[in-house]
N, C-alpha and C positions, 0 to 999 in steps of 0.2 A: 740465296738463290737470285741469278741475274733475270732480267726481265726476258732475254734472248732464251736462257733455258728454260724458262717457264712456258715458253712458246711452243716448245718439242714435246711436253708433256701431255700424254693424251690419255682419256680413259678408256680402259680395256671395254671393248665392245662385245658381249656376248651374244651369239646366235644360236639357231638351231643348224642341224646338218643332218644329211640323208642317212638314214640306219638302214641295215639288212639282218632280219632275225634268223639264228642258227641254232636248230635245237640239237644239244649235246648229247650223246657224243657223237661226231660226225662221221660219215659212213667212211670204211676204209680206203685210204688213197686221196680223200678229198679235204684240201687245204680252203681256206678264206681269201678270196681272190681281194677283197677290199678292208683291211683289219681295221681301218681307221671308221668304219661304218658297224662295225660287228656290235651287235648286242645278242650274248647269248644266252639260251634258253634252259634252265634245268627241270624238267617235269613241272612246268609252268611258271617258273619263277626264272625273273631275269636279271641279268648281269651286264650293265653297260661298259665294256673293255675298251670299245672303240675309242670313246672321249678320252683315253689316258695317251691316244695319238699326238693329242694337241697339249703344249705345254703349259697353255693356259686356259683353265676350265671352269665352270662354274661350281659354288659351293661344295667340295670335297665332303663337307660335313653335313649337308642337308639330307636329312631323311625322306627321302622319297618311296612312294609304296613300292616295294618289289615286284609286285605282280603288276602295277600299272604300265610298265615296261617302257615308262616315260625316260628318253634319254637326257644326260647332261648338255646343258648349253655350253659353246665353246667359243675361244676366239680362233676364227676359221685361218687367221694370219699366222697363228703357232703351232700350225701342222710341223710334226719332226718326221723326214723320211726315216731317220733311224729308229724313232720309236715305233714309226707302222712296222718296220720288219721285227722287232721285239716282239710287237703284239702279235704278229703273225705266228712267231714260234710258240707262244706262250699259248695260243688257242689250240694248236696242235698237240703242245705239252698236255694241256688240261684234258683235251678229248682221250687221249691215250691212256691217261691214268682211269678213265672208265672201262673203255673198251677192252684196253690189254693189260691191266693191271689190277681190275678187280674192285676197285674202290666204286663206291655207291654215288648216286648223282647227289643225294643231299650232304654228302661229305665234300665232295669236290665242289659244291655250289660255295659251301661254308668257306672252305680253302681259297677260293676265287675271291669271295669278300674280305679277305684276310690280305690277300694279295693287293688289292686294289687301296685298301686302306694303307698298305706299306708303299705303294709308287705315290699316292697322294701326299705323305709325309716326306719321302724322299724328295720329291720335286719342290717340295715347301723350305726344304731345309738344305738344299745344297748337295742333294745325293743323286741327280737324275741318271747317272749311268750306275746305279746298283746293282743290277743285274749284268754287267758287263763282264765280270768276270775277273777284273783287275783290282787295283789297291781300293778304289773306291767301294768296290762290293765288300770288302772285310773292314772298311772304317765306316760305311753304311749301315751293318749290321751291328757294328759297335755301338753306334750312336743310337741305333733304334731300341736296341736292349736297353741303354740308359733311361731311354724316352718310356718306356715300358716300365722299368724301376722305378721312375720319378710318379707315373700315373698309380703304381702300387702305394708308393709311400705317402703319397695324398690322399688314399682312400678314394681314387675316381675308378680302379677295377680292383678285384681280387688278386691275391699272390697266385691261387691257380689259375686264373684266366691269363695273366701276364705271361706264365711260365708255359702254358699251353700255346698261346701265339707265338712267343718266340719261338721253341721248338718246333713247330708245324711249319713256321716260316723258314727256318735253319734247314728242315729237311727238304723244303720245296727250292730254296736257293741251290741246296747241294745237288739235288738231283737234275735242276736246269743247266747251272755251270759247270757241274762236272767238278766242281771243287768240295773237298772235304775235309777242310782246316778252317772254314770260313769263322768258325767260333773260336780259333786260337788266341789266348789272351783275354777273351770276352770273359766276365765275371757274369755268368749266366743266372737268371733267376730260379731257384730252386722249385721242383714240382713239390709242394708239401701237400698234407691232407690233415685235415682236422682228426685229433684224437679218436673221436667216435663218431665215423660216417655211415653208422647202421641205418637201414631204414625198417621200421617197425613194420609186419604185417598188417593189412586191413582187419577189423574184427571178424569174426565168425559170421556173425550177422549180417555186416554190409556185404561181404563177399558172398553168401548164399543169396540175399536179393538180387544183387545183379547177375550171378551166373543163372539163378532161377529164372528170372524174367528173361533173360538172352537165350535161354535153352527154349524156353516156351514160344519165344518168337520166331526161332530157328526152326523147330521142328512143325510148329503149325504152319509157318509162311511156306515150307518145304513142300508140305502135303499139300496144300492149296496149287502151288506151283507145278510141281512135279507130277501130281496125280489128277492135275485140272478137277479140281472140285468146284463145286458152283459157288455163286455168291447168291445169298447173303451166307457167309461162312462164319462158323461158330470156333473162336481160337481160345483153346483152354490158358488160364492164368495160372499164375502159382499162387498157392494158398496163404501165402503169408499177407497177400494184400487183404485188406480189411473191408471186404467186398460181401454184398448178400449173396453175391454167386460168384463162380471163378472162371468167367468166362466173359469174352465179349465178341458183339455181332459184328463182322467187318463187310462193308459195302465197297462198291467199285468207285468209289470218291476220294477226294483229295484228303481228308482226314483220316488220318489211319484207323483211328478207334476213336471211341467215345464212351468212355469209363460209365459205369452204372452210378446214379446218384450225382452224375455231372452232366446230365444233357443241357448243352448250350442253346440260348434262342438264336435260331437262324432264319431271319427273315430277308431272302434273296430272290423274291419275286418267283418267277418261274424255275429258279433255278436252286429254290430252297432244300436244304436239307432235312426240313421239316417233314417230308415226304418218307423219310426211312425210320423205321421203326427199331432205335437199338436197343430197346429194352427187350423184343420178342422176336427180333430177329425175321423181320419181312417187309414190304413197302405198306404204310400206313393209307386206311381207308379215307375217302375225301372227307367224311364227317368228322373224322379224328382229328383233322387240322385246320378246319374253318377258321380257329383262333388264330392260326398264326398270318393270316391274310385279311386284307381290308376287302378283297373281292373274292367270290366264290370261282370266278374263272381262274385265278391264279391258283388256287387249291386244286383244281382238277390239272390244270396244266402240270404242276409239282409232281402230281402222282403219275401222271401219263409221261412225264419225263424219266421220272426214276425207274419204271417198268421198262422203258427202253433201254436205259443205259445197263441196268441189270441184264436184260437179254443179250445186249452187245457183248458184254464181258464175259458172258456164258457161253457164248457162240466162240469167240476168238482167245486161242490160246496164248496169244502175244498181245493181248489188251494191254492198254497201259498201266491199269490198275494192277494185273498179275506182273509185270515189269518191276512197278514200283513193290511190290511184295516180295520179289525176288530180290531186289537191292537190300530191303530190311533184312532179309534172311542172312544175304552176305554180311551184312554189318553186325548183326548177332552172332554168328560164327567169328568173325575177326576178333571180336573180345571175348569169345570163350577160347579161340587158339592162342592167344596171349596169355590167358591163364594156365593154359595145360601147358605151352612150351615153356613160358618163362622168358621169351625172347623180348629185347627190345621193341620198341614200336616200330622206330626207324629201321630196325634190321628186318622186322617182318615186313614192311610195307615194301622193302627192298626185294624181297625175295622173288628169283626167277621160277618160272614153271615151266616143265616140260609135258607132254602127251600123255605119258606113262611114269607111273610111278611102284614102287616094290614094298612090301609090307615084310619087316625082318622078323625073325620067331620072338616068339613071346618069352618074357624074362621078367620076373619078378611083376607079372601084371602091366609091364609096358612092351610096346612095338616100338620100333624105330623105322619110320616112312623115309623113304630115299627115292629120288627122282633127278635125273640129268636136265640140266637147264643151260644154255649159252654154253656148253662144253666142259660145265663143273658138275661136280655131284653135291646136290644140296639134301638135306636130314633136318628131321624134327624126331623128338621121342614123345609118344603121346601115351595115355593109357589104353589098354585092349577097349574098354566099353567106348573112348571116342573116336574111335576108327569107323564106325557106322555114319558118324556126323561127318567125317571126313569125306567120305565118299559121297555123301549127299551133298557137302559144298560142291564137291568137284562138280557134280551135275547142274546145281545153281550157277556156276559160274559158267558152264557151258552154255546154259540158257540164256544167261546175259551176254555172253559173246555174240551167241546167234552166228556162229560161221566165221567171225572175226578173228585175227590172229592178235594176242596180247601176250608178252613176254613175262609178266608179272602175276605172282598168285593171286595177290587182292587188287581190285580194281575199282574206280571211279568213274561213272558216265556223265557226271556234271548233273546242271540243274534240269529239273523235268526228266533226267534219266534217258536223254537223248541224243548226248554226244558220244565222240569216240572214246574209248576206253583210255583211262589216264591212271597213272599210280594213287593211292591213298596217300593223302597226309593227315597230319596231326588236327588240323583244323577240322577234316572232313570227320574224323572220329567223334570230335567234340559235337559237330551238328548230330550226330547219331546220338550221344547222350541226352541231349537236350529233347529229342523225340521220346526217349523211354519216360523222361519227367511228366509226359502226357499220361501215361498209366499210375507211376509213383513218382510224385513232386519231391519224394525225398531219398531219392535212389542215390547213392553215392557214385561218384567220378572217382575211381579208381584208376589210377595211371598204370602204365606197364610195369613202372620199376616196383609199385606196391603189388602189382600182381605176381611179380617174380619172387619178393619177397614173401607171400603167401605161398606159392608152391613150395618155396623152400622150408617154410615152417611146417607144411604139412607133411612133407616127407621126414623132415626132423622127428618130428613127434609118432609119425607112423610106420618109419621103415628105419633100418638099422645105417650107420654113416655111411658104410660104403654103397648101399642101394642109393641113398641120398645123393653122395659125391656122382655117382656114376649116371644119374637121371640129370642131375642139375648141370654136370660137366665141369666140378671143379674138385679139389681135395678133399679128404675127409676132415682134414685140421679145419679147412674153410667151414665144412659143414658144421661142426661142432662148435667152433669158435664166433662164426659170422652169420649164423643161419637166417638172421634177418636182414642180412647187410645190402640185399636188393642187388640188381644187375651191377652196377658199376663196380662198387667196392667188393662184392665177392670174387668176380674175375679180376679185378686189380689185384686182390689180396693173393689170389693163386698165382698169378704170373709174379707177384713180388717174392713167393718162396724161390725162385730162382736166384735172387739177390745172396743167398746164403753163399760164403766163400770155398767153393769147392775146388779143391787141387787136383790136376791129372796125376795118374798113379798109374804102375804097369800092372796090366790083369795077370793074374797065377791061375785063372780058372778060365775053360773055354766057356764063353758067351755066346758066340754067334755058332750056330748050327745049320747044317743043310736043310733045304725045304720040305725034303719028304720025313726028316726024322719030327714025330710027336713028343710032346711034352705030357708025361703021365700026370693026370689030376691038374694041368696048368689052367691058371686063369688069363684070360685076353686082356691085357693092358693097353694105355695109351702109347708105350715105348717098344713093346715087343711082348712077352707072354711071360707070366711069373710060374716057375716052376714050384712052388710052396707057397701060397700068399698066408702071411701073418707070421711066418718064421725067418724075419730079414736076418742077413749076417753080411758085414763089409767084405768087399773083395780084396782087401789087403789092411794091414796094421797101417793106422794113421791116417785114415781116410777121415778128412774133416767134418763131413756129414754122414751120421749113422744113418742108416736105412732104416726107415719105421713103418713103413708102407703107407705114409700119409703125404708124402712128397714125391713129387715126379722125379726131382733130381735125386734124391735118395734111391729110387730104381736103377738110375744109372750106375751107382756103385755097389749094388745089391749082387750077391753071389747067386742069387735066385734067379734073376732076369735071363730070359733067352731070347735071343733075336734070330729069326729064321731068314737066311738068305734068299728071301722073295719079295715079290714086289709089296704087298701089304704093311710088312714090317719096314721095308725100306722107307715106303710114304710117310709112315710114323713120324722115323726119326728125321728123315728130311724136312718135315711139316714143321716139327718142334723146332727145329735149328732155323726155319725160316721166321717163324713168329717170334723167338727169341733175338733173332739178329735186329729185326724191326724196332725193339727196343732199345738196342745198345745206345742209341744216342742221348738215352736219359742221362743226365749229370752224373758221373761215377758209374755209369751201368756198365760201358765196357770191360771194366776190370772185374766187376761180379760174374756178368755174363759170359765171359768167354772162356773160362774153364768149361762150362757145360758145352759151349759149341765144339771146342777141342775133344771133348769127350765123344760126342757123336760123330764127329770126324772120325776117330780112331775106331769105331764101330762099322762105320761104312768103310773104311778102307779094307777091314777085316773082311766086309761081306764081298767087296770087289774082287778079293783074293779067290774065291769060289769060282770054278770055270764058268763063264758065259755071265756073271753076272755084273761086270764093270760098266758093260752099254747098257744096261738095265738101269743100274745106279743113275748112271749120267742121265738117262730118258726121263727118270721120275724127277731129277733135279730140276730139268728144265722143265718140267710140268707142271712143278709146283712154283718154281721161283719167277717164271715167266707167263704160265698158263692159270696161275691160282688154284689149281687142281690138289688142294690140300687133303689130308685124312679129314673127315666130318669133325672129330673132336677139336683137331687144331684150327679147323676152318672156322668155327665158332670162337674160339679165342681171338681169331685177327680179326673177324666181323666186329667184336666187343671193342675191339681197342680203334679200328678204323672208326668207328662210331662215335668215340670218345674224342677223336680226332687227335691221336697220340700217335697216330703211324700215319708216315707219307712216303 
């Protein structure tokens, strides 16, 4: 290098830039005026997308705390007007995924992170126009897959992680560019699973301890708050805890309980907790606590302060101690809810809530709770005996909101419970587990996947497979073969059932029937009505999948299937097709899934042949595909795949 050439080389100077916070999703019709400043927020988690408008930016691989909202440093001279336009379009695109396509904020937050990583990689490897829709899009994606393959081969990431990132980004690029052959000629990473991905259920003892303690906390604190009971309050505790007595006394102070035999030394002057008699549930006499203080005046002050605080809490129905009690009741119910429904935690955290809910008829000891939120029907299946707890929880939720609006079922009021309601996070739930250890230091931390495995295991041992499958929301075969497979593998196994090679065949029996006709002794199913359960027979010779009442696609080719020309059955078929369609991008998926989609299409065409049904089919299709108003069963499947980041 010559001297003159060395003189024109300058070190890049990174500096800060103005930033604007934008909470996602954006309001309808709103776009970001200055994309280069944009830091987008997902339920408190920040993503700096505006920095990507600068072609030279600081440390793409620096692991900054995602909650600090700290923007990346950039070279201000490297601002690209083309990239500003791209980022503006992308912010609208990601916002619409939440507001119009039904994806959760946590899922889209993850996708934005993947997308930022891709842009960083593309800029560093000569593909700055990877989202332009031209040849660079194809070449860039091919090179990125090879980059992921190298990371898999060198054990930097797992095969599953690499394939999931590849497929998620492929669908994002397809949606954004409108191209549907970006993967042409690309040797995609296979989405493989280990031979045994089962999740074993927790021991009955561990599960009983957790649920017993949460039940005691929930019911006890609900009574304290909703019935405005006085402090000191006697809170019953589970009998499994090895105490001399099975209760604790609660006072309106920051420590939520002081277990028997573990009275701590508390010498804090006039604010000492020594004035609270945790053993007998009363304010101590001055002479009983002299030993805790150097001066008698401090003992008198401590007793006086305790009596004043007790009186204040008993007068005020919204005293801070009562709000704290309501929060603990809320958190205890959340764990009970996860155990009762078997939901993934992230799915439960994202549940929307409406003002009113309906309770379905009792069936095999279970009821389905349905409510409408955000224009969609949401539901959960719970045991009959859990219903009163759910009603109590709604009352506690209303108490915590105190007239404020919040669209999530579960909420977080932040430190000291004084903030505006926010969505619950895994970290929030972990902090509640820590508080339970005050009572039981050995309490197990059972995650939602284990709770689902426990629910499945219970039903397998106490109910027949049909009931288990119906409650858990998957096939009987799954219930029999993978009863402890947990949320992810159980649902994945059920959806994998559709991978059977199904061929279209000519119907030789009437399947679709008028809405007013009933099916004698029919069993309501997820694709229609079964005219005679446990007596399957193929609709024609040569059908490759023999109906056996354990597989959903078997129902499609069974002569016992009856589809009514009405809205409920239309929604079932359209919802099934919608969920299956979302998975056809899996390597080899289209050739296996397409026959199922074709079969559903043929049934819907026959429904349309009934007078007045064509506009109804078209309307329901729009509601499902654009509004996300799926049949509850298929909505749960979609939510699960969404949570796994396998859908885009």
